C-alpha beads as a LAMMPS data file, in Angstrom:
LAMMPS data file: protein, C-alpha beads

99 atoms
98 bonds

1 atom types
1 bond types

-500.0 500.0 xlo xhi
-500.0 500.0 ylo yhi
-500.0 500.0 zlo zhi

Masses

1 110.0

Atoms # bond

1 1 1 -454.056 -413.021 -207.536
2 1 1 -455.907 -410.019 -208.575
3 1 1 -455.553 -407.091 -211.322
4 1 1 -457.217 -403.617 -210.965
5 1 1 -459.584 -402.824 -213.634
6 1 1 -461.715 -399.715 -214.745
7 1 1 -463.032 -397.941 -217.751
8 1 1 -461.091 -395.090 -219.558
9 1 1 -463.273 -391.991 -219.046
10 1 1 -462.605 -390.399 -222.372
11 1 1 -463.708 -393.443 -224.540
12 1 1 -465.135 -395.896 -222.302
13 1 1 -462.481 -398.715 -223.220
14 1 1 -461.884 -401.333 -220.544
15 1 1 -458.495 -400.935 -219.082
16 1 1 -456.197 -402.594 -216.455
17 1 1 -453.650 -401.072 -214.188
18 1 1 -450.130 -401.898 -215.559
19 1 1 -446.630 -401.073 -214.428
20 1 1 -445.742 -397.670 -213.321
21 1 1 -449.487 -396.847 -212.825
22 1 1 -450.151 -396.838 -216.464
23 1 1 -453.542 -398.091 -217.731
24 1 1 -453.306 -400.855 -220.310
25 1 1 -455.805 -401.985 -222.890
26 1 1 -454.786 -405.737 -222.494
27 1 1 -455.472 -407.980 -219.422
28 1 1 -452.201 -409.727 -220.291
29 1 1 -450.321 -406.477 -219.730
30 1 1 -451.831 -405.865 -216.305
31 1 1 -449.887 -405.788 -213.099
32 1 1 -450.728 -408.781 -210.847
33 1 1 -451.309 -407.913 -207.130
34 1 1 -451.108 -410.572 -204.556
35 1 1 -452.186 -410.192 -200.820
36 1 1 -454.485 -407.767 -199.322
37 1 1 -452.001 -404.882 -198.776
38 1 1 -450.573 -405.252 -202.215
39 1 1 -454.301 -405.151 -203.674
40 1 1 -455.222 -402.299 -201.473
41 1 1 -452.250 -400.428 -202.909
42 1 1 -453.303 -401.062 -206.514
43 1 1 -456.914 -399.894 -205.527
44 1 1 -455.314 -396.554 -204.053
45 1 1 -453.546 -395.998 -207.376
46 1 1 -456.896 -396.719 -209.285
47 1 1 -458.879 -394.526 -206.944
48 1 1 -456.578 -391.599 -207.386
49 1 1 -456.666 -391.916 -211.138
50 1 1 -460.514 -391.918 -210.744
51 1 1 -460.297 -388.611 -208.830
52 1 1 -457.987 -387.336 -211.714
53 1 1 -460.922 -388.278 -214.100
54 1 1 -458.736 -390.762 -216.134
55 1 1 -460.951 -393.705 -215.432
56 1 1 -464.179 -394.643 -213.742
57 1 1 -465.509 -397.616 -211.916
58 1 1 -462.242 -398.949 -210.455
59 1 1 -462.386 -402.515 -208.847
60 1 1 -460.433 -405.583 -208.228
61 1 1 -460.785 -408.810 -210.195
62 1 1 -459.596 -412.261 -209.876
63 1 1 -457.319 -413.777 -212.266
64 1 1 -455.032 -416.956 -212.771
65 1 1 -452.123 -417.624 -214.843
66 1 1 -452.334 -420.202 -217.617
67 1 1 -449.290 -421.197 -219.447
68 1 1 -447.832 -417.801 -218.083
69 1 1 -450.634 -415.581 -219.352
70 1 1 -452.901 -413.737 -217.235
71 1 1 -456.629 -414.822 -217.671
72 1 1 -459.681 -413.496 -215.925
73 1 1 -461.404 -416.096 -213.534
74 1 1 -465.077 -414.963 -214.045
75 1 1 -466.852 -415.177 -217.518
76 1 1 -468.117 -411.439 -217.210
77 1 1 -464.294 -410.442 -216.962
78 1 1 -463.262 -412.691 -219.788
79 1 1 -465.959 -410.876 -221.733
80 1 1 -464.799 -407.519 -220.776
81 1 1 -461.041 -408.431 -221.817
82 1 1 -462.091 -409.809 -225.231
83 1 1 -464.522 -407.088 -226.158
84 1 1 -468.237 -407.403 -227.175
85 1 1 -469.949 -410.553 -227.875
86 1 1 -471.844 -409.063 -230.622
87 1 1 -469.971 -407.522 -233.635
88 1 1 -466.598 -408.921 -232.869
89 1 1 -465.149 -407.034 -235.765
90 1 1 -465.348 -403.914 -233.582
91 1 1 -463.999 -405.350 -230.366
92 1 1 -460.424 -405.956 -228.893
93 1 1 -460.662 -409.342 -230.499
94 1 1 -460.587 -407.490 -233.862
95 1 1 -457.441 -405.640 -233.021
96 1 1 -455.737 -408.748 -232.022
97 1 1 -456.232 -410.320 -235.518
98 1 1 -454.863 -407.150 -237.312
99 1 1 -451.862 -406.778 -234.934

Bonds

1 1 1 2
2 1 2 3
3 1 3 4
4 1 4 5
5 1 5 6
6 1 6 7
7 1 7 8
8 1 8 9
9 1 9 10
10 1 10 11
11 1 11 12
12 1 12 13
13 1 13 14
14 1 14 15
15 1 15 16
16 1 16 17
17 1 17 18
18 1 18 19
19 1 19 20
20 1 20 21
21 1 21 22
22 1 22 23
23 1 23 24
24 1 24 25
25 1 25 26
26 1 26 27
27 1 27 28
28 1 28 29
29 1 29 30
30 1 30 31
31 1 31 32
32 1 32 33
33 1 33 34
34 1 34 35
35 1 35 36
36 1 36 37
37 1 37 38
38 1 38 39
39 1 39 40
40 1 40 41
41 1 41 42
42 1 42 43
43 1 43 44
44 1 44 45
45 1 45 46
46 1 46 47
47 1 47 48
48 1 48 49
49 1 49 50
50 1 50 51
51 1 51 52
52 1 52 53
53 1 53 54
54 1 54 55
55 1 55 56
56 1 56 57
57 1 57 58
58 1 58 59
59 1 59 60
60 1 60 61
61 1 61 62
62 1 62 63
63 1 63 64
64 1 64 65
65 1 65 66
66 1 66 67
67 1 67 68
68 1 68 69
69 1 69 70
70 1 70 71
71 1 71 72
72 1 72 73
73 1 73 74
74 1 74 75
75 1 75 76
76 1 76 77
77 1 77 78
78 1 78 79
79 1 79 80
80 1 80 81
81 1 81 82
82 1 82 83
83 1 83 84
84 1 84 85
85 1 85 86
86 1 86 87
87 1 87 88
88 1 88 89
89 1 89 90
90 1 90 91
91 1 91 92
92 1 92 93
93 1 93 94
94 1 94 95
95 1 95 96
96 1 96 97
97 1 97 98
98 1 98 99
């Protein structure tokens, strides 16, 4: 299982490809792709968004489902999903507390 990720070009935020080709700010809202053809179609959408200067650095990343929630496999991707490891009051983790 994979999701497509990138950084939003306007502000640098980490984003994931969600339903209807929308870029979402939470990995838990990402569309999961399974199988080479499915992943390739997701990458094609991401690459088009990169050409349209919406995002930069599009790539696929491995995820698992833990209790029905999308969780990145690699530590690097878990950090990108949570926000910075320093000054957590400014990252995505700060927004989760206030939401």
